[in-house]
Structures are given as C-alpha cells and as structure tokens.
C-alpha positions as CSV (number, residue, x, y, z in Angstrom):
1,M,-43.8,102.7,-27.0
2,S,-44.9,103.3,-23.4
3,G,-47.0,106.2,-24.5
4,D,-49.1,104.1,-27.0
5,P,-51.2,101.6,-25.0
6,G,-52.1,99.9,-28.1
7,A,-48.5,99.1,-29.1
8,H,-47.0,95.7,-28.4
9,P,-43.3,94.7,-28.5
10,V,-42.3,92.4,-31.4
11,R,-41.2,89.1,-29.9
12,P,-38.3,87.4,-31.7
13,A,-39.1,84.1,-33.4
14,V,-38.4,81.0,-31.4
15,N,-35.6,80.0,-33.7
16,D,-34.4,83.4,-34.6
17,P,-30.6,82.9,-35.2
18,S,-29.9,86.6,-34.3
19,Q,-31.0,85.8,-30.7
20,P,-28.6,84.1,-28.2
21,R,-29.8,80.7,-27.1
22,R,-29.6,79.6,-23.5
23,T,-30.1,76.2,-22.0
24,A,-32.9,76.2,-19.5
25,I,-31.5,75.3,-16.1
26,S,-33.9,73.7,-13.7
27,K,-35.2,75.8,-10.7
28,R,-33.6,73.2,-8.5
29,A,-30.1,73.7,-9.9
30,G,-30.5,77.4,-10.1
31,A,-31.3,77.7,-6.5
32,F,-27.7,76.7,-5.5
33,D,-24.4,78.4,-5.9
34,S,-20.9,76.9,-6.0
35,S,-19.8,76.1,-2.5
36,G,-17.4,78.5,-0.7
37,I,-14.9,75.7,-0.4
38,R,-15.0,75.2,-4.2
39,K,-14.5,78.9,-4.7
40,A,-11.5,78.7,-2.3
41,F,-10.0,76.0,-4.5
42,D,-10.5,78.1,-7.5
43,L,-8.8,81.1,-5.9
44,A,-5.8,79.0,-4.9
45,A,-5.4,77.8,-8.4
46,R,-5.0,81.5,-9.6
47,L,-2.4,82.5,-7.0
48,E,1.3,81.9,-7.3
49,D,2.6,79.9,-4.3
50,P,-0.4,80.4,-2.1
51,I,-0.6,79.4,1.5
52,N,-3.6,77.1,1.1
53,L,-5.2,76.2,4.5
54,A,-8.6,75.5,2.9
55,I,-8.4,71.9,1.7
56,G,-10.0,69.4,4.1
57,Q,-7.8,66.5,2.8
58,P,-5.1,64.4,4.6
59,D,-1.5,65.3,3.6
60,F,-0.2,61.8,4.6
61,P,0.0,59.1,1.9
62,M,-2.5,56.4,1.2
63,P,-1.3,53.2,2.9
64,Q,1.3,51.3,0.8
65,A,-0.7,48.1,1.1
66,A,-3.8,49.8,-0.2
67,R,-1.8,51.2,-3.2
68,T,-0.4,47.7,-3.9
69,A,-3.9,46.2,-3.7
70,A,-5.3,48.8,-6.1
71,R,-2.6,48.1,-8.8
72,E,-3.1,44.3,-8.4
73,A,-6.9,44.8,-8.8
74,V,-6.2,46.8,-12.1
75,D,-3.9,44.2,-13.4
76,A,-6.3,41.4,-12.5
77,G,-9.0,43.1,-14.6
78,R,-11.1,44.1,-11.6
79,N,-12.3,47.3,-13.4
80,G,-16.0,46.7,-14.0
81,Y,-19.2,47.1,-12.0
82,T,-19.6,45.4,-8.7
83,Q,-22.8,44.4,-6.7
84,T,-24.6,47.6,-5.9
85,Q,-24.0,47.0,-2.2
86,G,-20.3,46.4,-2.6
87,I,-18.0,43.5,-3.1
88,P,-18.8,40.7,-0.6
89,E,-15.2,40.7,0.8
90,L,-15.3,44.3,1.8
91,R,-18.9,44.4,2.9
92,A,-18.4,41.4,5.2
93,R,-15.5,43.0,6.9
94,L,-17.2,46.3,7.5
95,E,-20.5,44.8,8.5
96,E,-18.8,42.5,11.0
97,R,-17.0,45.4,12.6
98,A,-20.1,47.5,12.8
99,R,-22.2,44.8,14.5
100,A,-19.3,44.1,17.0
101,E,-19.0,47.8,17.8
102,T,-22.7,48.4,18.3
103,G,-23.6,44.9,19.7
104,Q,-26.4,44.8,17.2
105,P,-26.3,41.6,15.0
106,G,-29.1,42.8,12.8
107,R,-27.2,45.8,11.4
108,K,-27.0,45.9,7.6
109,L,-24.3,47.7,5.5
110,C,-24.0,49.1,2.0
111,V,-20.7,50.2,0.5
112,T,-21.2,53.6,-1.2
113,S,-19.6,56.0,-3.6
114,G,-17.8,57.8,-0.8
115,S,-19.4,59.1,2.4
116,S,-20.9,61.9,0.5
117,G,-22.7,59.3,-1.7
118,A,-23.9,57.6,1.6
119,L,-25.2,61.0,2.7
120,V,-27.1,61.6,-0.5
121,L,-28.7,58.1,-0.3
122,V,-29.7,58.3,3.3
123,L,-31.4,61.7,2.8
124,M,-33.1,60.4,-0.3
125,A,-34.3,57.4,1.7
126,L,-35.6,59.5,4.6
127,V,-36.8,62.9,3.4
128,D,-39.9,63.8,1.5
129,P,-40.9,67.3,0.4
130,G,-42.0,69.3,3.5
131,D,-40.1,67.1,6.0
132,E,-37.8,68.6,8.5
133,V,-34.2,67.8,9.3
134,I,-32.4,69.2,12.4
135,L,-28.9,70.4,11.7
136,F,-26.3,71.7,14.1
137,E,-24.6,74.9,12.8
138,P,-21.8,75.5,12.0
139,A,-22.3,72.5,9.7
140,F,-20.6,70.7,6.8
141,V,-21.3,72.6,3.6
142,M,-23.3,69.8,1.9
143,Y,-25.9,69.2,4.6
144,R,-28.3,72.2,4.1
145,P,-28.2,72.1,0.2
146,L,-28.9,68.3,0.1
147,V,-31.9,68.6,2.4
148,E,-33.3,71.5,0.4
149,F,-32.6,69.8,-2.9
150,L,-35.0,67.1,-1.7
151,G,-37.7,69.6,-0.7
152,G,-36.9,69.3,2.9
153,R,-36.7,72.1,5.5
154,C,-33.6,72.6,7.6
155,V,-34.3,73.4,11.3
156,I,-31.2,74.9,12.8
157,V,-29.9,74.4,16.3
158,D,-27.0,76.9,16.8
159,T,-24.2,75.6,18.8
160,S,-22.1,78.8,19.0
161,P,-20.0,80.0,20.7
162,T,-19.0,76.8,22.5
163,F,-20.1,74.3,19.8
164,R,-21.8,72.1,22.4
165,I,-25.1,70.6,21.6
166,D,-28.0,71.4,23.9
167,V,-30.1,68.3,23.9
168,D,-33.1,70.2,25.4
169,A,-32.9,72.6,22.5
170,V,-33.0,69.7,20.1
171,A,-36.0,68.2,21.9
172,A,-37.8,71.6,21.6
173,A,-37.0,71.7,17.8
174,I,-38.7,68.4,17.1
175,T,-42.1,68.7,15.4
176,P,-44.5,66.2,13.8
177,R,-42.7,66.9,10.5
178,T,-39.2,66.1,11.8
179,R,-37.7,63.0,10.0
180,A,-34.0,63.2,10.9
181,I,-31.4,64.7,13.1
182,L,-28.0,65.1,11.4
183,L,-25.0,64.7,13.8
184,N,-21.4,65.1,12.8
185,T,-18.8,64.4,15.5
186,P,-15.8,65.1,15.3
187,S,-17.2,68.1,13.5
188,N,-16.3,69.7,10.3
189,P,-15.7,72.7,10.5
190,T,-15.2,73.2,14.2
191,G,-13.3,70.1,15.2
192,F,-15.5,69.7,18.2
193,V,-16.0,66.3,19.6
194,A,-19.4,65.7,21.2
195,P,-19.1,64.3,24.8
196,A,-20.3,60.7,25.5
197,D,-23.3,61.8,27.5
198,T,-24.5,64.1,24.7
199,V,-24.2,61.4,22.1
200,R,-26.1,59.0,24.3
201,D,-28.9,61.5,25.1
202,L,-29.3,62.4,21.4
203,A,-29.7,58.7,20.5
204,R,-32.3,58.1,23.2
205,L,-34.1,61.4,22.4
206,A,-34.4,60.5,18.7
207,E,-35.6,56.9,19.5
208,R,-38.3,58.2,21.8
209,A,-39.4,60.8,19.2
210,G,-39.5,58.3,16.4
211,V,-36.9,60.4,14.5
212,T,-33.9,58.9,12.7
213,L,-30.5,60.1,14.1
214,V,-28.0,60.1,11.2
215,S,-24.4,60.0,12.5
216,D,-21.7,61.2,10.1
217,E,-18.6,59.6,11.6
218,L,-16.1,60.3,8.8
219,Y,-13.6,61.9,11.2
220,R,-14.0,59.3,14.0
221,S,-10.4,58.2,13.7
222,F,-9.2,61.8,14.5
223,C,-10.1,62.0,18.2
224,Y,-7.1,63.4,20.1
225,D,-8.1,63.9,23.7
226,E,-10.8,61.3,24.3
227,P,-12.2,58.1,22.7
228,F,-14.8,58.4,20.0
229,H,-18.4,57.8,21.0
230,S,-21.0,56.7,18.5
231,P,-24.8,57.2,19.1
232,A,-25.3,53.8,17.4
233,A,-24.0,52.2,20.6
234,H,-27.2,53.4,22.4
235,S,-29.9,52.7,19.8
236,D,-30.4,50.3,16.9
237,R,-32.2,53.0,15.0
238,V,-29.2,55.2,14.4
239,V,-27.9,55.3,10.9
240,V,-24.1,55.7,10.6
241,I,-22.2,57.1,7.6
242,D,-18.4,56.6,7.3
243,G,-15.7,56.1,4.8
244,F,-12.0,55.7,3.9
245,S,-11.3,59.3,2.6
246,K,-10.0,60.9,5.6
247,S,-8.8,58.0,7.7
248,H,-6.8,56.4,5.0
249,A,-6.1,59.4,2.7
250,M,-8.3,57.8,0.0
251,T,-10.4,60.9,-1.0
252,G,-10.2,60.3,-4.7
253,W,-11.1,56.6,-4.5
254,R,-14.6,57.4,-3.4
255,V,-15.3,54.4,-1.0
256,G,-17.6,54.9,1.9
257,W,-20.5,53.0,3.6
258,V,-23.7,53.3,5.5
259,H,-24.9,51.0,8.1
260,G,-28.1,50.9,10.2
261,P,-31.6,49.4,10.3
262,A,-32.3,47.0,7.5
263,E,-35.2,49.0,6.0
264,V,-33.0,52.1,5.7
265,V,-30.0,50.3,4.2
266,D,-32.1,48.4,1.8
267,A,-33.6,51.6,0.5
268,C,-30.1,53.1,0.1
269,T,-29.0,50.0,-1.8
270,M,-32.0,50.4,-4.1
271,L,-31.4,54.1,-4.6
272,Q,-27.7,53.6,-5.3
273,Q,-28.7,51.1,-8.1
274,Y,-30.4,54.1,-9.8
275,T,-27.8,56.8,-9.1
276,F,-24.2,55.9,-8.4
277,V,-24.6,52.3,-9.4
278,C,-21.8,51.2,-7.2
279,A,-18.5,52.3,-5.5
280,P,-15.5,52.1,-7.8
281,Q,-14.3,48.5,-7.8
282,V,-10.5,49.1,-7.6
283,G,-11.1,51.5,-4.6
284,Q,-13.0,48.7,-2.9
285,W,-10.1,46.3,-3.2
286,A,-7.7,48.9,-2.0
287,A,-10.1,49.6,0.9
288,I,-9.8,45.9,2.1
289,A,-6.0,46.3,2.4
290,A,-6.4,49.7,4.1
291,L,-8.5,48.1,6.8
292,D,-5.3,46.3,8.2
293,A,-2.9,49.1,7.7
294,P,-1.4,50.7,10.8
295,M,-2.5,54.4,10.9
296,D,-1.1,55.5,14.3
297,V,1.8,57.5,12.8
298,P,-0.1,59.7,10.4
299,L,-2.8,60.3,13.1
300,A,-0.2,61.3,15.7
301,E,1.2,63.7,13.0
302,C,-2.2,65.3,12.7
303,R,-2.3,65.8,16.4
304,R,1.1,67.3,16.4
305,K,0.1,69.8,13.7
306,R,-3.1,70.7,15.6
307,D,-1.0,71.5,18.7
308,R,1.6,73.4,16.6
309,L,-1.2,75.6,15.1
310,M,-2.9,76.3,18.4
311,A,0.4,77.3,20.1
312,G,1.2,79.6,17.2
313,L,-2.1,81.4,17.3
314,A,-3.1,81.2,21.0
315,E,-2.0,84.8,21.7
316,H,-3.5,86.2,18.6
317,Y,-6.9,84.6,18.0
318,R,-9.8,83.4,20.1
319,F,-11.0,79.7,19.4
320,V,-12.4,76.7,21.0
321,K,-9.8,73.9,21.3
322,P,-10.7,71.2,18.6
323,G,-10.8,67.8,20.1
324,G,-10.8,66.1,16.7
325,A,-10.9,66.2,12.8
326,F,-8.3,68.4,11.4
327,Y,-9.7,71.9,11.5
328,L,-9.3,75.0,13.7
329,Y,-12.3,77.4,13.7
330,P,-11.1,80.8,15.1
331,E,-13.1,84.0,15.5
332,A,-12.4,86.4,12.6
333,P,-10.7,89.7,13.4
334,G,-13.0,92.5,12.5
335,G,-16.0,90.3,13.1
336,S,-16.6,89.0,9.5
337,G,-15.2,85.7,8.3
338,R,-16.0,86.6,4.7
339,R,-14.1,89.9,4.8
340,F,-11.2,88.3,6.7
341,A,-10.8,85.6,4.1
342,E,-10.8,88.3,1.3
343,I,-8.1,90.3,3.1
344,A,-6.1,87.3,3.9
345,A,-6.0,86.4,0.2
346,E,-5.1,89.9,-1.0
347,R,-2.5,90.6,1.5
348,E,-0.9,87.3,2.3
349,K,-2.0,84.9,-0.4
350,L,-3.5,82.9,2.4
351,I,-6.5,80.8,1.6
352,V,-9.0,80.1,4.4
353,V,-12.7,79.3,4.3
354,P,-15.2,81.9,5.8
355,G,-17.6,80.7,8.4
356,S,-20.6,81.9,6.3
357,V,-20.0,78.8,4.2
358,F,-21.0,76.6,7.1
359,G,-24.2,78.4,8.3
360,G,-25.9,81.7,8.9
361,A,-23.2,83.2,11.0
362,D,-20.2,85.1,9.5
363,T,-18.1,85.3,12.6
364,H,-15.4,82.6,12.2
365,F,-13.1,81.2,9.6
366,R,-11.9,77.6,9.1
367,I,-8.3,76.5,8.9
368,A,-7.4,73.0,7.6
369,Y,-4.1,72.1,9.1
370,T,-3.2,68.9,7.2
371,V,-0.5,70.5,5.3
372,T,3.3,70.3,5.2
373,D,5.1,72.0,8.1
374,R,6.5,74.6,5.8
375,T,3.0,75.6,4.7
376,L,1.7,75.5,8.2
377,D,4.5,77.7,9.5
378,R,3.9,80.2,6.6
379,G,0.2,80.2,7.6
380,I,0.8,80.8,11.2
381,E,3.2,83.8,10.4
382,A,0.7,85.2,8.0
383,L,-2.1,84.8,10.4
384,R,-0.2,86.6,13.1
385,R,0.4,89.6,10.8
386,L,-3.2,89.7,9.8
387,A,-4.4,89.5,13.5
388,G,-3.0,93.0,14.1
389,A,-3.8,94.5,10.7
390,V,-7.5,93.8,10.3
C-alpha cells in the first residue's frame, strides 16, 4: 500500500462488531498511574506470608469508646447524610480546640471525608490552572498528582539529605503565580519533624508574600522527641488539615477536618457539597468519643517500635533519625530504592516502598513500622541480610 500514493486504508465502521470497543478515558485520568503504595499493597496480596512494612496504618486498635459509639449510632439509625460541614456536636468540639490552640477566635472548621478529602477540597479552593504550589520532597504521594490534576504546577524544594527545610530557598521559589505552600510535619515519608523556628518562619514568609500555607498535621500526635509546632500559631492565614485516621486508628471511617480563614473553609464546605457530600455519619459519632479516649499507651508503643527498628538497622543502613510519624526512610543499598524494593520482595518477601514514589529521587525507601513485633523482627532480620547482599 505504501507504494501506491493513491491508496487509502479502509477504516472500520464506527459500530463494526468485529472491532474491539474501548471506553474513552479522559486525558486527565490517563496522565496518572496507580500509586507506588497501591502497587505495594497488590504485591503483598500475591505473596504468601509476606513481611509487609509498606502500609502506613496504625496497628493498635481503635479506642473502645469510639467503637461503642459507632455501634450505638448505627442502632439509633444515625446512618444518613449529615450537614455538609459535619454534625454540630463534633464540629463544635474541634472548632473550639482549634481556636484555643491558635488563639484565633475567628477560625472556622469543616468536617471532611478524611484528611485526604480535606486536602482535595483545600487545593480545589485555592488552585486554578497555571497556579504554582510549593512542595517539599520527599513528599506524600498524593500531593503532586492532586496539584497537577487541577492544572497547577508543582515547584519542588528538595530537602535531601537532611530533610530540613531551607526557608530562604522557599522564599526564592515564590513567584507571582504561587498560590500555596504545602507543609507536612511530622512528614510522610521521612518522619522528620520541622523545628519550631522553621515552622514560624514559614508562616511569616507565607503571610508576607500573600501565599496560603497549608499545614498537613495528620501525624501531629506522633512527635517523640519534642512537642509539635503548628504554623497556625503564627498566622491566622494558615490552613490546617487533620483527621482521626492515624491518631485513633480510624483509617476506614474517613473522618477528617480543615480549619482556617473563613473564606477558605466556606469554599471547602461548598465544594464538599458537590463532591463528597459529607463525612460518614457513624464515623463522626465515633470521632466524638475518640476525642476523649486516652492514647498515651499506643503512642508510646509506636515510639518503642521506632527505637527498636533504628537499633536493629543502625549498623547496616544510613538514615536520618525520624522525630515523628511512623516511618523510617533509609538510603537504599546500591543507590536505587526502586531496585532495592524489587530485590527485597524477590529474595525475602519483604514489602517496602521505594523513594521514587515520593519525588524525583530514587535514593531511599520507606519502612512503616506500625506492625506486630513478630513482623518487625522478621523485617529487621531480612533488611540486615539484604544490606550485605545488594
């Protein structure tokens, strides 16, 4: 056919039953791949008795009082929609606490469908196509895709190898198109806790520049070596995201919240009405009870496991001591986190998450240590063997 310039290929008819039909996926959806963490979950499901150190989920139980409150809510028929911004009883408790902690009586709050739901709403409220959002890498896997999904542009400030944030580098990254700075402390995946002066300086920089600082504080309960510091204590323009998933082992109940300036929270509430509708009602009643549940024992257990893991790997791997969250982020033997994760799965049935999931660098891998002591010890032994074999 190529030798005959006058010949044309015969195109199949639109409804030709002999041709396979495919659903047209939007360019937006087609631009993204399944997250590396989801792939790790899928791999673990295919292995027999894997050593799964990939799941960022508490291994301690949801508080008994919260479980009881959930059952009572179901039995009482509290299974329908709630107000978009959350049931008044929960919203009032959370809003009162946020105002007291920040010293800002004008702060508003909206209960959301998990902290991830809060993140989606906040970015939708702030970011237009072409706007810039400053991220600190390594960063939580959802940040970059969500910004890009909205047509925004991610401006990366690399924090490796110490994971400390250089506020001067942030100032240099701000342009007239910058709409937000996204801070996560304690950090997923590194476990790094930003010092008080860094948090303060970021809040003040953002306010001077007219940029919204979004503070993802989901791991604030997991600070082991020093108190947690929120940038919202230094500026009433800071938007805070939080939730019950990590602090109270309620990942499946999808109850989070956002608080901040009224105009941002009002926009989030409106957007939730047209997206998530509301947070699950039963989870909200459970969350009220969870607020009064003592969590010092499970949090102490997380610290013990962190110390156990660090002691077990200190002579075999290089890493920055994590001051919070429940992750360790070592350098990968051989230099590639992706290759190391593959070898770990093949040789030891050990599941970890490569650092390439969390940014442009492929030099580290993430360990989630909220697992049973048996699993943690198996993981330590496997990692020791791998350190000398890669």
